N, C-alpha and C positions, 0 to 999 in steps of 0.2 A: 325641549330640543332633544332630538335623537342622539344617543351617545355615539352612534356611528359617524355623526357629522361633527364630532368634537374629539380632540385629543385628551383622554382622560388624565394624562399627566399634567396638562396645563390648566385643568379646571379644578375648582375646589371640590373636595370629597362630597359635600352635601349637594352640590350641583350635579355631580355625576349620579348620585343616588336618585335625585329628582328626575334627571333625564331617563333613568331606567325605570321610573315609575314604581319606586319601592320605598317602604318605610324601613330605615335601618334598624329600628328597635323591634319590628315585628316580622320583617321578612315578607316573602311572597305567600299568598294563600295557596292551598293545595290545588284548587281549581285553576287559578292563574298559572301556576307552575306547569300543570298539565297542558294547559293551552299553549304555553311557550315552548314546551318540549315538542308539541306537534308541529309548531310553526318553524322552529329552528332545527328540529331533528336531534338525535342523540349526541351527546358530547363525546363523539368518536372521530378518529381520523379516517378519512376515506381510503379504503384499501384498493389496490389494483387487483382486478380478477386474475386468478392464476392462468398462466399460459397453457392452453390445451396441448396434449402430446403431439398432435399432427402439426401444430405450428412450430413446436420445438424441433421436430424432425426436419421440416422444411428449412428452418434456420440453419441446421447442420448441412443441408444440401446446397444452401445458397453460397456456393464457393466456386469460382471460375473453373478450378481444376476438376471438381466433382461434376459440374455441369458439362465440362468437356468429355469426361469419362461417360456420362450418360448419353451424350450425343454419339460417341464412338460405339457404345453398346447398342444403341438404336440402329445405327447403320449396319452393324454386324448382323443384327436380327433380320433386317430387311434383305441383306445379301443372302443370308441363310434361307429365307423364304423364296427368293428368286431362283436359287439353285435347286430348289425342290424339297427343302426341309428334311434332308437326310440326316439321321443321327441327331445329336444335340448341338445347339449353338454354343460351343465350348467358350469362344472369345467373350461372348456377351455374358455368359454365366459367371465366368471368372471375374470379370470386371465388376458386375453387380455385386459379387460376394465381397470384393474389396470395399466398395462403397457402403454396404451394410455394416461391415466391420468398423469402418471409420465412424459412421453414425452412432453405433453403439458405444464406442469409446467416448465420443463427445457427450452423449446423453448421460452416461454414468458419471463422468467427471463433473458435469454441471448440475446434477441432480441435488446437490447440497445447497445450491444458492436459492434462497426464498426471497419473497418480495419485501423490499425494505420498508415500504410504507405500512405494510401489514405488521412488521416488527415494531414500528412506532406505536401502533395501536395497542399491541400486546404489552409493551413496556410500561404504558401509562395507565393501565387498569388499576383503579384504587377506589377507596370510599371517601366520602367527604361529610363534614359536619356543617349543617346549614340551619338557618333560622327560618322555620315555616310556621306561620300563624302564631308567632311569638314564642315558639318552643324550639329548642335545639334538637335536631333529629339527624341520624346518620343515614345517608343514602348512597347508592353506588355513584361514583364520580360520572358515570355515563349519563346520569339523569340530571346533572347540573344544567341550569339554563341561564341566559343573560338576565341579570337582575337579582339572582340569588344572593342572600347575604351569607357569605362563606366564613366560618370560624376556623382559625388556624392556631395550632400549638405545636410545641417541639416534637419532632419526629413525623409530622404530617407530610404527605405528598400533596403538592398543590395540584388541584384537579382542573383548574381553568385559569385563564388570565383574569386578574382582578385588581381593582383600585382599593388601596388602603383607606378605611374610614378611620380607624384608630388602631394603635399598636403599643406594645410594651416590650422593649428590648428585642424586637423581631430581627433575626438574622436568618438569611436564606442562602442555601448553597446552590449556585447557578452555574457551576463549572461545566455541566454537560450541555447547557444551552449557550453560554457566553464565553466559556473558557476562563472565567475568573476563578483563580485557585482558592482564595480565601472566601469565607462566608460574607455575604453582603448585608450591611446594615440597612434596614428599611424604615421609612419615616413617612407619615401621611402628608407632610407639607407639600404644597403645590409647587411645581417646578416653574421656572421663569422662561424657559426655552425648551425646544425640542433637543433631546440628547440621545446618544447611542443606546442601544438595548441595555447594555451592561451598567448604565448610569441612571436608569429609570427607577430611582429609590422609593417612589410611592406606588409602585406596581409589583405584583407577584405573577409568575408565569407558570403555565402548565408544565408538568414534568420536572419541576425543581422541588427542593426539599427544605422544610423548616428546620434550621439548625438550633434555634433557641428562641425564647420569647413567645408572645402570643399576638393575635391580631384579629380584627373584624374587618372584612373586605366586601366589596360589591362586585360580583362577576360581571366583566364587561365583554368577554368573548368566550365562546365555547367551540369545540370541534375544529374544523378547518379554518375558522376565523382567528384561532389563537396564533401566537408566535410560533409554536411548534407545528401547527397546521401550515403556516407559511413555509416552513422548512420542508414539510412533507410535500407540499405543492412544488416547491423548487426542486426537490429530489425527483419527484415524479416526472418533471419536465426536462430534467438534465439528461442530455443525450450522452450515451457511452461512445467514446471514440474507438475506432478500430485500432488495434495495436499495430506497431510498425511491421511486425512479422506478417500479420494478416494482410496489410496493405501490399507488402512485397510479394507474398504468395499469390495475391490476387492479381498483381501486375504480371507475374510469371505465367499464371494461368491464361490471362487474356492474351499475352504475347504468344504463348504456345498455340492458343486457339487460332490466332491469325496466321501463324506459320503452317499449321495443319491445313487450314482451308486454302491458303495460298499455294503451298506445294501440291496438294491434291488437285486443285484446279489446274495448275500449270502442267502437271504430269498427264492428267486425263486429257486435257486439250492437246497436248503434244502427241500423245498416242493416237488420239482420235484423227488428227491430221496426218500423221505418218502412217499408221496401220489401217486407217479407214475401216473400222469394224462394221460389218453388215449383217450380223446375226445377233439374236438375243444372248446366245452364250458368250459372244465376244464382248457385248456390252456389259454382261454380268462380270466378265474378267476385268474390265476397266473399273467397274464399281468396287470389285474386291480389291483392286490395287489401291483405290482411294482409301478403303478401310484399313489396308495394310499400312499405309502412310500415316493414318490417324493413330493407329496403335503404336507405331514406331515413335511418333512425336510426343505422345502423352505418357509421362512417368506414372503408370497406374499405381504404383506402390507409394508415391510421395505423400498423399494425404494420410494414409495409415501409418507410415513410418514416422511422419512428423508428429502425429498424435501420440504414438508410442514413446518417442524420444522425449517429448514434452511431459508425458505422464511419468516416466522414469525420473525426470528432473523434479517433478512435483514431489515424488516420494523421497528423493534425497533432501529437498528443502524442508519437508515435513519433519525429517529426522533431526533437522537443525532448528526446529521451532518456528519455521515460516511455512504456514499452511496456505497454499495457493488454491483458489477456487476455480480459476479459468486457466486452461492449459496455455493458451497464447500469452498470458501475462508473465509466464516464466521468463521468456526472452525479453519482454519489455523492461523488466526490472534491471536486467543486465545492461540495457541501453540507456537507463536513466542518466540525465545530465544534471537534474535538479531534484533535490528531496525537500519538499515543503513539509514542515513538521509543526504540530501543535506544541506548546511548551508544557502545560500542566499535565502531569501524568505520563508524558511521552519523553521529554528531555529532563523533567524534574520528577521527584519522588511523589509529588502531591501529598506530602507529609510536612506540615509546617514545623520548622526547626529553629531553636534559639542558636544563632551563630556567634553573637557577641554580646558581652555584658560590660557596661561602662558605669563605674562608680566614681566617687570623689577621689579615690586613690589610684585609679588606673583602669586599664582595659584588659579584658580576658576574652579569649576566643575558645569556644567549645568545638572539639572535633567530633566526628560521627554525624551521620545524617539519618533522617527518618525517625520512626517511633521506637526503634530498638535502642534501649538506654545504654549504649556502648560508646565511650569516648572519654576524653580528658579535657581539663581546663588548662589553657596555656596562657601565660602572662606575655603580652606583646609589649616589649619595651621599645623605646626609641632606637636603641642600639640593637639591630637584628641579631647580633651574636649573643645578646643577653636573653633571648627568648627562652623560656623554661616552663616546665609544668608547675602549676600553681601548687604551693606546698606550705608547710608550717612556717618556713622562713618569711613567707609573705603574709604574716599574721594579720596585718591591718586590712590588706586587700581581701584575703581569704574570708575574714569576718563579714566584710561588706557583700561579697558574692553570695555567701551562705544566707545572709539576710534577704537579698533580692530574690534568690530562687526559692527560699523557704516561704517567704510571703506570697510570691506568685503562685506557688503550689497550694497554699491554703485558701487564698481568695480565688477559688477555682470550682467549677461545676463539672469538669471533665473526668473521665476515668481512663486508666491505662491498665491493660491486662495482657498476659501472654496466653495465647491459645494455639495448641498444636504446633509449637515452635515459632509462632509468628506473633509479633506484638501488634495489638490493635487498640484503638481508642473508641470511646463513646463520648459525644459532646463536641464542643467547639475545638477544632484543631489547634487554634492559637492558644487556648488554655491547656490543652494536652501537651503543648511544647514545654511548659514549665514542669509537668510531671516527668517528662523524659529528662530534662536538663538536671533537675535536682538529684537524680539517681546517678549522674556522672560525677557528683561530689561525694566521696566516700562518707557513709554514715548519716548524710543529711536527711534522707527520706525518713529513716527511723526516728530521728530526733524530732523532726517537724511535725509529723502526723500524730504525735502524742496530744497535741492540742485539739479540742473538739469544738466544732462550730456551734455557736448558740444564736446567731442572728445574721441578717444580711440586708444590704441595700442593693437591689439588682442593677444590672447594667441597663442603661437606656441611651438611645442615640442622642438625646438632647444633652445629657450629663457627660456622655463619653467616658464613663468610669463606673466601677462597681466597688463595693466594700463588703467585708464580712467581719463578724466578731467571733473571736475564739477564746475559750478558757484554757489556759495552759495548766500543766500539772500542779503548779503552785497556787492555782486558784485565781490568778489574775486574768482579766479580760482584755484582750488586745484587739484593736481595729486594724485590719489590713486592707489596703486599697490598691487598685491598679487601674490604669487608664491612659488616655492620651497624655504624654508628658507635659505639654504646656498647660493643660487643664489641671493636672495634678499639682504642678508646681504653684499654682495660684492658691492652693489650699495648704501649702506647706510653710512652716515658719523655721524649720531647721533641716539640716542635712546630716546624715550619718557619716562620720569620718573615723574609721576603725571601729571602736566600741563606743565612741563619744558622740553626743549630740551637739552639733555646732550651729550657731545662728545662721540663718540663710539671708545673706545680704545681697545687694544688687550685683556685686561682682561675681559672687559664686552662682547666682541665678543665671547670669548671662553665660558663664562658662558651661553650666549644665545644659543650657539651650543649644550652645554650640556643639556639644557632644550629640545631642539629638539630631541636629542638622547634618552632622557628619555621618551618622547612621542612615539618614534618609537619602543622602547623596550617593551612598553605596547600595541603595535600592532595598534597604531593610525596612520592614514595618516596625514601628517603635511602640513600646509599651513602658510607661513609668511605673514604679512600685514605691509605696509609702506605707508608714505604720504609725501607731501611737498607742500609748497606754490609756485605757478608758476607765478610770476609777469610778465614774458615776454609774457604770453598769455592773458594778461588783455585787450589789445587793439585790435579791429577789430574781424575778424572771427578767432577763435582759431585754431591752427594746432598742432597736437601732434605727436611726433615720439620718437624713442628710446633715443634721446638725452635728453629728459625730465626725463628719468628714472635714474637720478643721484642725488647725494646729498640728498638722501631720509632719512626720520626719521623712524627708525624701531619701530613699535608699539607693536608687540608681535606675538605669534604663536598660532594656534588653533590645537587641535587634533580631527580628524574626524573618525567616525567608523560607520559601519552598526550594529546598536545595537541588541542584542538578544531580542526575544519576551519575554515579562515579564512572560507569563504563561508557557513558555517552561522549565524553570529551575525546577519548581514544578513537571511538568509532567515527566521530566527525573528522578527526585528523586523518584517518584512513580514507574517508570519502573524499576529502580535499586532495589527498595524494593520488587518488584515482581520477581526478579531474571533475568530481561531482560537487556542485555547489549546494550548501545546505541553507535553507531559508526558514526562519522561525516566525510563525504567525500565531499571535495569541490575543486573547481578550484582556490580558493584564495591563497594568499601568505601564506607560512608556519607559519609565526609569528602571522598573523591575525587569522588563523585557530586555532592554539594552544591557543591563548588568549580567543577567543569566547568559545572553548570547556572547557577551565578551568572555565570561568565565569559561564557556564551553569552546571558545575558539571560532565561533561562527563569524564574529566581526571583530575588529580592532577596538580596544578600550577607547571610550570616548564617543563611539558611534551613536548617533541619535536614531531612535526608532521612528518609523513613519506610521501615522495613526490612521484609523479608518475614516475619520472626518477629513483628513487631507486627501485621501483617496477619492472621496465623494466629489471633489471639485476638479477632478482630472478628466480630460478627454480620452478616448480609446488609445489614441497615438501617444499621449503623454503618459498613460498608464503603462504601456509597453516600455517606455524609456525608464520610468521609475522602477519597474519590476526588473529591468536588466541590471540595475546597480544596487538595489536595496536587498538586504538579507535579514532584516528584522522589522516586523510590523507589530503594533500594539493597538489595543482598544478597537478591534475589528469585529464586525458582525459577520454572520454566515455568508451573507451576499458578498462581502469584501473578499473572503477566502476564495470564493468561486471566481471573482474577477481577477484575482492574482494568478490563480492557476490558468485561467484563459489567456491572460496577458503573456505568461511565460510560454505557453504553447504557441501563441501567435508570434512569438520571437524565435520559434524554431527549436524550443527545448522539449525534451522528453521528460515529463513531470511525474515524479512519485509524490503522493501526498499521504502523510500519516496523521492519525488522530484517534481520539477515543470518545468524544462527546457527540451528542446529537447534532451540535452546530457544525461538526466537521463533515457530515454525511454527504451534502451535495457536492462539496469540493472533491471528496474522495471518489464519487461517482464520475465526475468530470475529468479527473486527472487520468493520464495514461495508465497509471496503476495506483489504486487507493489501497492504503495499508492501515489496518485497524488494529488497536491494542486488544489482545484476546482476554486479559484478566480484567482490566479496568474499563475496557471499552463497552459501550452500550450495544444492545442487540442490533439497533438500526445501523450503527456504524459498521458492525461486523458484516451485515448483509449487504450494505452499499459497497463495501470494499471488495477488491479482487484478491487481496491477500490479508491474512490475519497472523499477527505475531503471538504465538502461544505463550511467550515468556515476557511480553511487553518490554523487551530489551532492544533499545535503539541499535545496539551493536549487531543484533541479528539481521537488521536490514542490510548492513554492509556485508555480512556473510552471504545473505541472499543475492546481493548484487554480484558478488564474486561467482556464486554458482550460476547466476543467470548469464554472466559473460562467458563462462566455460560452455554452457549450453549453446549460446549463440555461435561460438566458434565451431562447435560440433555440427550445428545445423548447416553452417556454411560448408563444412566438409562433406556431409552426405548430399547437400544440394549440388555441389560441384561434381560429386561422383555420379549421381543419377542423371544429371543433365548432360554430362560427358557421354554416358552410355546412350542416352536417347539421341544425342546429336550424332553419335556414330551410327545408330540404327537409321535415322532419317537420311544421312548422307549415303549410307550403303544402299538403301532402297532407291534413292534419287539417282545416283550415278549408275547403279546396277541396271535400271531401266533405260536410262538415257544411252548407256554404253553397252547395251546388250550385245550388239554385233561386235564391238571391239574386244570384248573378253570371252567371246565364243558362246555366250549364253543362248543367243538365238538360234545358232546352229544346232546346239544340243537339244533344244526344245522342238525343233522342226518349225511348223507354222503355228502362229499364235503369240500371245503375250505371256511372259513369265516373269517371275520376280526372284531376285537372288536369294531372299530369305522369306519364308512363309510368315503370315501374320501370327499364327499360333506359336511359332518359334520365337518371335519377338516378344509375345506375351509371356512366354517362359522366361525369357531373360529378364523382363521387367519385374515379374512377380516372384521368381524363384531364386535365380542366381544373383540378382542385384539386391534383394531385399535384405538378406542376412548381413552382407558387408555394410550396407547403409545403416542398419541398426547398430552394428558394432562401432561404426564411426560416431554414432549418436551418443555413445558413452565413452568416447576416446578420452584418455587422461590428459590433463593439462600439460602442454609442451612448454609454453612461454608464460611469463608472469602477466596475467590478463589485467591485474589491477595496476600495472605500471604504465598503462596507456590511457589517454582520455577516452570518454565515451563517444560513440559514434553519433553524428548529428541526426536529427529528425528527418532530414532530407537525404541522408546517405543510403545508398542502395545495399540491400543484402548481397545482391549479385552485381558486383561493380564491373568496371571495364577490364580490370586485370583477370577477373574470374571468367568473364565471357571470352577472353583471349584463350585461356587455358581450355575452356569447354570446346571452342571451335577447333583448336589445335589438336586436342586429344580425339575429338570426334572424327576429324578428317584423317588422322592416323589410323583409327579403327577402320574407317570405311576403306581406305587404301589397302590395308593388310587383308581385310575380309574379301574384297574383290580380286586381289592378287592370288589369294588361296583358291578361289573358285577357278580363276583363269589357269592356275597351275595344273589342276586335275582335269580340266575339260580339254577336249581336243580342239585345236584351233586357238584363236585369240592372240594376244601379245606373246604369251609364253607357250611355245608349241611343245608337243610331246605327251600331253595328258591323254588318257584313254578311258577315264572313269565315266560312269553314267551321270546324268544330271542329279539323281538323288544322292549319290555319293559325294559329288562335288559340292552340292548345296549343303550337305551335312558337314563336310569339312569347313566350308565357309561359316556355317552356324557355329561350329566348334571354335574357329579362330575369333569370332566376334565375342563369344562367351569368355574365352580365356583372355582376350584384350581387356574386357571389362574388369576381370579379376585383378589383372596387373594394374589397371588404372586406380584400383582401390587404394593402393599404397601411395600413388602420386597425390590423391585427393586430400591427404592428411594435412597438407600445407601448401600455400600458394607459392612459396619461394624456397622452403627448405627441402633438402634432398630427401627422397623417400627412405633412404638408409639411415637417416637420423632417427634414433629411437624406434627402429623398425620392429623390435620385439616387445615394445612397451605395451602394445594392445593385443593380448592374447586372444581376445574375443574375435578380433579381426582375422587372425590366422585361422581360428576354428571356422569362421565364416567362409573364408576362401577355400579351405579344404572341403567344407560342406558343399560349396559351389562346384568344386571339381568333381566330387563324388556323384552329385546330382546329374552333372553333365554326362559322366560316363554311363550313368543309368539311362538317361534319355537317348543315348546313342546305341546302347547295346541290349537293353531290355525290350523283348519283342512287343509287349502291349503298348509300351511308351513309343516305340518306333511307329506303330500304327497311329497313335493319337497325335504325334508331332511331325509326322512325315520324315523321319530320319532313317538312315541306312547304316549298318555297322562299318567301322573303320579299322584299318590295320594299324600296327604300331608305328609304321613310317608315316602315315597320315597324322597320327597323334604328335610325333616328334617334330615334324615340320610345322604343324599348327601352333605348338608351344613356342618354337623359335620365332615364327613370324609375329605371334601375339606379344612376345616380350619387347618388340619394337615400341609398343606403347609406352613402356617404362623408360626405355633409353632415349627416345625422342624428348619426352618431358624432362628427363634429367639434363639434357643438353640445354633445352629452353630455360629451365630454372637457373642453370649455371650462368647463362647470359644475363638473366635478370639480376642475380646477385652481384655480378661484376658491375653492372650499371649503377646499382644502388650504392655499392662502395665508392664508385667513382664520383657520385654526387654527394658522398658523405652522409647518406641516409642509413638508418638502422636496418640490418638484415635480419628478418624473423625466420 
């Protein structure tokens, strides 16, 4: 039977080897291995070809606003050609320069992002020891084939998915694949039913690491057929969602495109009907008017300004250890309403720690977390007021605690060392926890390690315990044992009480088992410790076997847990205060997950975790309902994480997903913003994510959310400002043409069609005088507490109804003051008495429009607050406004700029009147905002 037609976990190991057509004692022959390698291909993950430069450039151009600018530039070139191609097409050149600048910014920022599947392949390059023609040989892992007999030992990287044939004390670290924090014990025994990935104890998987023990296995899958290959396929197929900001800017671009086309068509039809052009020159004029309207409606500088502001935000976040890979992701993080986070290594230390010790005389808790041996032992009495540091007055309990930790540290194969100021371990993290704990009891480590090991009975999953023999300085040989408490107690005949050996009767045995159950209920992993004097080993070379593991004295039990990061709880509380829900998703045991989640304040104590198996039975609708109310998941596979993220997004949430393991990568890519751990995270996770935490600190996420919210507020500010400016230009052009006769424009021009402001003058406003204030608003300091309000919804618009009201109101005011200025200086019209030429009147109107825009910059800083609130807080804005005024003076009075932009010099009176009229933009908005604030107070709503 083909192994692909069977589940190797449910079949006997010999049947799996038979199905793979291999002798477990000889392995494959060289010729057969070569044939299978040709058939199945290299044991590598399929990489995605790199995206060529031209496609990346097209991706940058695939933006409605950019497309709109390209169309406007194209129309401008056509009009320039029709006019006779005199000089250079200034409008088109400037617009194209803006587009090129924007593309360069995008390409530079995204150049660091590499292909995630390729990173998977790089991460798993290794060598493997296999049995070929009856001999063990080392080959590149890429040459493994299905049916290879793979030999594993401590420290090996597993090169392919394989079924265990036989093993000895095999423990495998699978955290990067399943999220399980502790090493997993492996056993060749056949499973009775299909179980989740993390519970397949008779299998080993590519990309995991052997923590201890040895094994012989038969390879069942290589390359893309492995579990890691399945993740790579899932990652490759996962579609990245457009960010809320990208979607909103796209909507704005599409809307502006429709407005441009609509207004241009209406105006050109109106003029064609009223003026009835009958010459090529007049039709060119009509076409140029359409171009002018297109230029007026499109905020040419918006894409570039948006990119620059986001890039500046990226730099600020990088200084706070949050490295953002995609510009648009900056704003998304600020909009996050749910943060889905892995447990191991993200919320926890990923450093197993002994937290509690229970002996016959009492319970002791050890402070301090992780592998740094810093902390104290506290006696936890029934009366909380009696809690105190374990000391000499607790002589009986102290002796028992010293015995438990001393024996656990000796019956141990791990190592603990300090390197460059950081404590590191080698070996099993659970065993290393004893080495850390013993150093928290003064003098214990120096005393204990005077005994030298002389023999051992290694740990095995069948026995669930290990023993070592040590000769102390007095020459005695002692047997020390540790293992599952219930198994250990069966081999004990006495219990240590103080320094005395007391017989272990049924009453005491039941009480000790209750202590173990209490630790398990608190989500601790439990290990019992026992010892005995071994006089039969005193003479000659000692030998130790299971017969020595009898008549033991039970010393106590320790509770071990992967502790939460100390800064994570405060960060989660800050997230909750900001209206952001935190959801923990882990491959760990449900009780452990629920305990950690409760300790961190994610859920209330007593909350039960939802498991991956429970999720499998849910419909899409039910999954959304569960995701809406569940904040802790356990025993989940990679596909479950992806389902949870998708369900939250379907419920209208903006989801940030954090993680560090390979198993997190697909969900990170699918989330609105994926956040990888920079120190403990795998390369594939970093590449799939949109943001990397340089310090692996969950609190950094909350800081980044704060920064993202400030950036989002500033984006709204400069969007409000730029769209107010463009609305003013569009309405000026529209009413200027429609009301030519009313304001005296047609009389001044004689015959023909004229516009109140030239297209090149509008381009000047959009690219020169508007750009600097918009950039200054992009770095505006925080005015209000952005973390005191809930996140905006996924369906909330960046440009909402209130903003559109302000945009139309300000734009209409600008148009009115611009056209009144022109009417004031032209002969005829509503306001009689003007005697200036069309060039002077147009320049004065152009001047008023520019100055009105600069006044509007102060209004745009808030939707409701007065412009005078914190008016001097942003010095950059003042510098930008003064720069705009200086540039406007230059374009009006410098001769070569006069020629380029069709302006004429103005006297002081023209300037003073222009400033006075332009200031109406400020005063009208102040009145409108005052009315809004009064209405909000009347309704009892907060006034921002």
